[in-house]
C-alpha positions in Angstrom: 80.2 88.5 93.9 82.5 87.1 91.2 86.2 86.6 91.7 88.5 89.1 90.0 90.3 88.0 86.9 92.9 89.5 84.6 90.2 90.7 82.3 88.6 92.7 85.2 91.9 94.4 86.2 91.8 97.7 84.4 94.7 98.3 82.0 96.3 95.0 83.0 99.7 94.4 81.4 101.6 91.2 81.5 105.4 91.7 81.8 108.4 91.9 84.1 108.6 94.7 86.6 111.4 96.0 88.9 110.2 97.1 92.3 110.8 100.9 92.6 112.1 101.1 96.2 112.0 104.9 96.0 108.2 104.8 95.6 107.5 101.7 97.6 107.2 101.0 101.4 107.8 97.8 103.3 106.5 98.7 106.8 105.8 96.9 110.1 104.1 97.5 113.4 104.4 95.7 116.7 102.6 96.2 120.0 104.9 97.5 122.7 104.2 97.2 126.4 100.8 95.9 125.4 99.5 99.5 125.2 100.8 101.1 121.9 102.4 100.2 118.7 105.9 100.9 117.4 106.1 101.3 113.6 109.0 101.0 111.3 110.1 100.3 107.8 113.0 99.0 105.7 114.9 101.6 103.7 116.7 99.2 101.3 115.1 96.4 99.3 114.8 95.2 95.7 112.6 92.8 93.8 110.9 91.6 90.7 107.3 91.1 89.8 106.3 89.0 86.8 102.7 89.6 85.8 101.6 86.6 83.6 98.9 86.5 81.0 96.7 85.1 83.7 97.3 87.2 86.9 97.0 84.2 89.1 100.1 82.7 87.4 102.2 85.8 88.3 105.1 85.8 90.7 107.1 88.0 93.1 110.6 87.8 94.5 112.0 90.3 97.0 115.2 90.7 99.0 115.1 93.0 102.0 118.3 94.5 103.6 117.6 93.8 107.2 120.3 96.2 108.3 118.2 99.1 106.8 115.5 98.7 109.5 114.3 102.2 110.5 111.9 103.0 113.4 113.0 106.6 113.6 115.1 105.9 116.8 118.8 104.9 116.4 119.0 103.3 119.8 115.9 101.2 119.3 117.1 100.3 115.8 120.4 99.2 117.1 118.7 96.9 119.7 116.4 95.4 117.0 119.4 94.7 114.8 121.2 92.9 117.7 121.2 89.2 118.7 118.2 90.0 121.0 116.0 90.3 117.9 117.1 89.9 114.3 120.9 89.3 114.4 121.4 91.3 111.2 125.2 90.8 111.3 124.6 87.1 110.8 121.4 87.4 108.8 121.6 90.6 106.8 119.1 89.6 104.1 115.5 88.5 104.3 113.7 87.1 101.3 110.1 86.5 100.0 109.4 84.2 97.1 105.8 83.8 96.0 104.3 80.3 95.6 100.9 81.3 94.2 98.1 83.9 93.8 94.4 83.1 94.2 91.3 85.2 93.9 89.4 86.1 97.0 86.4 88.3 96.8 87.3 91.5 94.9 91.0 91.0 95.7 93.6 88.3 95.9 95.7 86.2 98.3 99.5 86.1 97.7 101.1 83.0 99.1 104.8 82.6 99.5 107.9 81.7 101.5 109.3 84.3 103.9 112.8 83.9 105.2 113.9 85.9 108.3 116.9 85.0 110.4 117.5 81.8 108.3 114.0 80.5 109.1 111.7 80.0 106.1 107.9 79.9 106.7 104.9 80.0 104.5 102.9 83.2 104.7 99.7 84.6 103.0 99.2 88.2 102.3 95.9 90.0 101.4 96.7 91.5 98.0 95.0 94.5 96.4 95.8 95.5 92.8 96.3 99.2 92.7 96.5 99.5 89.0 98.6 99.7 85.8 99.4 102.7 83.7 101.8 105.2 82.2 104.1 107.3 84.4 105.3 110.9 83.8 108.6 109.8 82.2 107.3 107.6 79.3 107.4 104.4 81.3 104.7 102.1 82.7 104.0 101.4 86.3 102.0 99.0 88.4 100.9 99.2 92.0 99.9 96.8 94.8 99.1 96.8 98.5 99.6 93.7 100.6 99.2 93.0 104.3 99.7 90.2 106.7 100.5 89.3 110.3 103.4 87.1 111.3 104.5 85.6 114.6 108.0 86.6 115.5 108.8 83.4 117.3 108.2 81.4 114.0 111.3 83.1 112.8 113.5 82.6 115.9 112.8 85.9 117.5 112.2 84.7 121.0 112.6 87.7 123.2 109.9 87.3 125.8 110.2 90.0 128.5 107.2 89.6 130.8 105.4 92.6 132.3 104.4 92.5 136.0 100.8 93.1 135.1 100.7 90.4 132.4 101.7 90.4 128.8 105.1 91.0 127.3 107.2 94.0 126.3 107.1 93.1 122.6 104.0 91.4 121.1 104.3 88.0 119.4 102.4 89.4 116.4 104.0 91.7 113.8 101.8 93.4 111.3 103.3 93.8 107.8 102.1 96.4 105.2 103.5 96.7 101.7 102.9 99.5 99.2 104.7 98.4 96.1 105.2 100.2 92.8 106.8 98.5 89.9 108.4 99.8 86.7 107.9 97.8 83.5 111.2 96.6 82.1 111.9 97.5 78.5 111.4 94.5 76.2 
């Protein structure tokens, strides 16, 4: 199996793209009580994708409004925003800045620095290129899917409420899933 390259990405376009938050999702899931998962998303974020002539030289930068966390339950969201978890009054923004892209099988690995609660850690995301093409309004779009798992304690989220039967109320691991659509900037 050969590694993907810019020439094998259909309709590839080098350029600068604004992340379309209306048509993108930054979501997460975390095991709760060791038996089920709570899922949520961030409603406010912005970012830029620069696709280079060689895709592996491309870059991404994103800012997430941590106060926009949404699990569909106001009480739970309030608790997640509190000092017990993410302290969004003190740390209202999270950031991701890419440091590299490498081919892996039919897809790519996106490496970068993720900052949550003032702690910056390197992360790697499995990256799938969805495609490039025209939209219904005369513009041009690109799409990507990216996933990773982070450990909450790496970012200073140290809530560890043990359960009587073993385990903890909130898992150490947080799954992250991104569905990102970008709009090509006019040149």
